[in-house]
N, C-alpha and C positions, 0 to 999 in steps of 0.2 A: 598037028604034030604032037605026039605024046611026050611027056617028060617036062623037065624044068625049062621055062622059056625066059630068056634074059631080054629085058627091054631097056634100051639105052635111054638116058635121061632126056634127050631131045625127042624121043619117040614116045614119052609117057602120055597116056591119054588125058585129055582135058575134060573135066566134068562140066556139063552145061551149067551156065549161070555163075560159074566161079572163074576167077582169073587171079592174077597177082594183085594183092591188096596191100597198100602201104599205110601203115599206122604211125602217126607222128610219135616222136619220143616222149613228148610232153603229155601224151594221153594214150598210153598203151592199154589195150583191152585184153583182159584175161577172161576167158569164158569158162564159167563153171555153173553147171545146172542152168545154162541159158541165161544167167543173170550177169550182166557186164559189171566189172569193178574197175574204176578209173584210178590210176596212181600217178601222181605228179612227179615224174622223174624216176630215175632208177633207185634213189635212196630217199628215205623220209628225212625231213629237216630235224635236226636235233639228235640224229642217231649217233653222230661222232661225240657230242658233248655228253650224251647219256653213257656212252661207252667209256669215256674218260673217267666219269664219276664211279662207274662200277668196276673200273680196272684197279685192283689193289696194288699193282706193281708199278704204278706211275711214280716217277722220282723227279726231283729238282736238283740239278747239280750233283746227281748221284745220291741224294738223300731223300727220305720220305718227306712229303710236304709238311707234316707237323713238326718234324725235327728241324727242317730248314727254317721255317718261320720262327720257331722258338730261339734258335741260334741267332737269327737276324735281330730279334728283339733284344736279346742279351747284349749283342754287340753294340746296338744303338745306345742302350743304357750305360754301358762302359764308356763310350765316347762322350756322352753328355756329362757323366760324373767327372771324367777327367777334365773337361773344359771348366766346369764349375769349381772343382778343387783347385785348379791352376789359378783361376781368378782370385779366389779367397786367399790362397797362399801368397800370391803376389801382393795383395793388399796388406796382409799381416806383416810381410817382410818389410814393406815400405814404412809401416807404422813403427815397428821395432827399431828400424834404422834411424828414424827421425826422433824418437823419444829420448834416447840418451843425451843428445845434444841439448834438448830443451831442459831436461832435468838438471844437467850440469850447470846450465846457465842460471836457473832459478836457485840452485843450491848455493852457488857462489854468491849470488845477490843476497840471499837470506842470511848467509853467514856474516857477510859484511854489515848487514843491517843490525843483527843481534849484537855484533861486536861494538858497533857505534852506540847503541842504546845502553849496553852494559857499562861502557866506559864513561859515558856522560852522566848516568844516573847514580853510579857508585859514590861519587864525591858529594852529590847534592842530597842524598838520602841517608848518609851514614848516621847522623845524629838522630833522625827519626827512628831508624831501625834499632839503634841501641836503646832508645826509650821504650819502644814497644816490647823489645825482648826482655828488658828488665822488669816491665810491668807484668808480663805473662809468666816469667820464671819465678819471681819472688813477690809475695804480697807486700803492699805498702804498709808502713807502720807509723806514718805521720802525715799531716796535711789533710786536705779535703778533696783530693783528686786521686784517681787510680782505683785499683781493686784491692781490698784488704783480704785477709784469710777467708776462704770460702770452703766449708766442708761439704757443700752440696754438689752434685746429688748423691755422692757416695755414702754419706751418713744419714740419708733419709730414713725416717721411722726408727732411728736409734735413740737412746736416752743419754742425757748429760746430767751429771750429779753436781749440785751446787756445794759451796763450802760448808753449809749447814746441814748437808745430807739430803736436802730436797732433790727430787728427781724431775727433770724436764724432758718431755718428748719432742724430738725435732721433726718438723714438717717442712720439707723443701718446697720452694716456689709457692708459698702460702702467705697471705697477708690477713691481718685483722684490722681493717680501717676503723677509726673512731666513728661512732654513730651507727655502726652495724650491730645487729642483734647479737647478744651473748649466746654462747652455745648452751648455757644452762636454761635459757628461756626467760631469765630475769634481767630486765634492763638492757642497756646497750654497752658497747665497748668504749672505754675512755682512755686517753693518754694521761699517765701520771707524770711523766717527764721524758726528756730526750737528751741523749748525750752522743759523743763521738767515740766509737770504739773500733778496734782493729781485729778483734776475734770474737767468735760467738761466746766463748767461755767468759770473757770479760764483760759482755753484755748481760749474761745470766748472773754474774757476780753483782752487777748493779741492782738487779731485781732482789737478790738475797739481802744485800745491804739496806735496801729500802725497807724491807720488812723488819729488819733489826732496829731501825730508827723508830722509837716509840712516838715521836712527834707527828708521824704520818698517820692520818686517820683512815687511809685506804690500804688495802693489801695488794701487793704485786703478784699477779697470778700467771703472767706470761710476758713474753717479749717478742718484738719484731726486730730482726737484725738484717741490714742491707750491706752486703760486702762491697757493692759498687758505690764508692763515695762520690764519684763524679755525678752519677745519676741522682743520688739523694740530694746533694747540695744544689745541683742545677734545677731540681724540681722544687726548690724553696723549702726543704724540710728542716734545714738548720741542725741536722744530726742524722745518724744512721742506726742508732739504738733507741728503741721506743719501749718503755715499760707500760704494761697494760693492766687495768684493774680486773679484767676478765678474759677468759679464753673466748674468742669469737667463732662464728661459723666459718666454714671454708670459703676463702676468697682467693682466686688464682693470682699469682704474681710472677715475676721473672725468676730465672734460675739463680740469680745472685741474691735473692731475698728469701728469708725463711722465718718461720714462727716456731717458738718453743713454749709449750704450756706445762705448768706445774701439775703433776699427777695428784688427783684428789682435790684440786682447787675448784 
């Protein structure tokens, strides 16, 4: 019969050697160029994960992953900071609350202690305070205790003129002990005499008067004056004004002792 022939499915011809062949899902065979390729399952493992990484539109709670994790980290830091701040604030609050009561207690205790000491010591030290105040405010002018007039250190390296016109140079905190070498290099320093005087000027006057006395065979060329009478007499000096036959070399002494040497001597 010529023309198009329709063959029903149940009448399709069967090719020799072939029939219905079932291939398991786990091992499908795809023929290409007669070389079989076996694939395990319909999808390769990891396709989904790889797709997720390559998918730029993936979000977490409606946010991009980077934004989500950044906000989460910030939120955690805020929570931790609030917890630490609250703990520190509570500690400081407790400390400030407890300190005033302690301070008030110690303050009242201290005040009462000072009041007691002040009350008890005032009556017992009145005489001593008056004595010390008198000694420091006014030089002594008699006796062998206390401090007489002391021009040092304010008048250091100044000159004092004697009644005969001789000039003496004042050296504060300097001594010329007897037996020490003379500044001229000739001989040693000797004490001509000693007296008790209450001013530097009166001690220099003794030196001038010594030189006026023709019976003296030595010339007074300098003096040592100690304003601290107590120190001089307690030291066994039996005086505080010493006339010297010569100006000595520098020898350190206290601030209440001084030397005065005659110029040109």
